[in-house]
Phi, psi and omega in degrees: 000157180207153181288151178244133180232131174256128182242110174049048184277132175229150175222125183242134175240112175047050177086351179257130183271107181279322175230130190237104172050055187260133177231132174196164178235138176253113186284162176304126175074008184279146172253100183257128180250132176259126178230163179154168181292167177303136179082011183276348179111005183300303183293325177298318179298320178297318181291328175294319178296321181286341184088009179281341173233149179268137178292134176281318177215157176094185184223153170241126184243142173236118183051037178088349180266138181285117179246013186308319186258007179288146175290156180308318183292341182273350185269339184055045171251145178247134181246134177245120187266168178295326188260015177070317179055046177268151177275117186292336183272357180256152174287170177304313181297319180293325175295319181294321185269359185303311181296323179297319180291321179294331179271004179057038177285146184305130180298334180297340181269346188298311188301311183296320182287322176295316179299322181297310183288328178295323177291318179300320187253010177056051181248004186307318183280355185252000188300331182269356182273162175259156185307326181297342180262009184248154174283170179300318179295322179293318178298322178294324178293326176295317178299321178293320180298318179299325178285320184291323186297341179285345185054059188284165174278338184208133171265135175241116186240118183255094180046056187291346184254000191292338181268003184260153175285173190302316182294316181293325178303313181296317182297311182289323176302314178298322178295320178297317182291323176297317177298319181297320179294329180279317187273330180059031179271134177304139185222136170244124191234124179259134178206156169263349189271113181295326179299316176301313183299312186290328184271334187262329195282141161285317173222153176243135172250122181261124180246150172206125180060030180083357181257142173282117182275318180192148174224136181173180177297150181309316182294326179295314180295325179290313186275331186225064179298138185289330183208179185297323181297311180298320180301318181281338184269321183270129178116135178226120357295162183293153178299142169284129181230132181231136176267121188230148174286153175218162181209129179054038176076020180230134175247135177262123178244099181053050178070015176245129186278131173241121183270132177284161173305146187277080175230159180299320180298314182296321181293338181270350185288144174252346177218144174223163172254127177252128180240143175214131182282145181305325182285351179259005178256134177243155171247176187293353176284341184223358181278126175238115181302140177274115179056025178071011184253109179259009188292339180260018181232151172260133179246135181226134170280139185216155174238124180290135178259314173196169181223153177243129177276118180259000184114265180287340183226159166258137169261107184267137175255129185223155176254129182227180177294337177280336186127195180285138174218168180234144176212159182260140172227134181300138179277109177240026178089356180251089185293131175298151183249143176301143180072004176294136179268128181224161172253122180261152184213142172209152184281146174298335179291339185263355182277156176239136182239131182232143181298136175286348180270306185245000177065018177276153179292121184290329178291319177294323178300319180292322180293329183262003181292000000 
């Protein structure tokens, strides 16, 4: 295995920039997940790595060697698509060995390698069947087997679970992670599903408009989003974000002062974005003051508008002086009622502050000053 590095990579389609001056490194054995809204450049980046698209600018390096202009077959990367791309007239075994035959690999090696991947993916009893006789989860495992048998340097996975139902998604996701732990092959995985990203990734790269917004461990992106976009994109339910006026580095939240980080940039701002995650808000049904000191908390009067039952929790929608917000309350059989008046509370330690000028995280700005 070897690290893969992208240096200032751009891809342009008919005047539109799909990937814009993007640089990142994929470490040996790393599971890197790409997330972002539709059209942000995730799949294009995957295709650039595979060699299915040509880079407009920049370089792609593998172990220090420039592979930017290599053909897909010369890179020894395996791609697993959303639609499986299996040949319906071939058996499972023939689908698995198709690439080996196209590469003219010695037939004497086929049996041992097929048996190995069939054992890894529990496909032994299915080798003689055709795809039409398989379930969605089984077909996805065949597609994975075809990729694994190549013994690639890098796996590229483009939303491989999106066609599966919820139960199968969990089953196949767990299978992918078990395989990754066994094979230790570097993997780049594209998904729209935040649960997949947060549970599977060693690191997550967030893209928007072809630009890399932030890359880091899931917990880092959740706790320390670099900018307003990442803050609103990472986390389920999404963060509550409010645009508020400020003066001399102070924001008033329902007559309670919130001081911005002490930087020259923050002191000049006239507007900031304040963010608070739904899971960090409590209501008077569960809030217990710590040592009787509420000075480090924001208190808001609120009126519930409606609630959503998520199972273990209710997602409550409420109207406050800041505007509409959402917060979670544990489901203990006492459903919140519309128009119920509650007092909401959250700690100053849990809020996120972003510049009204450049939308960057003001706390990160202070740490990097």
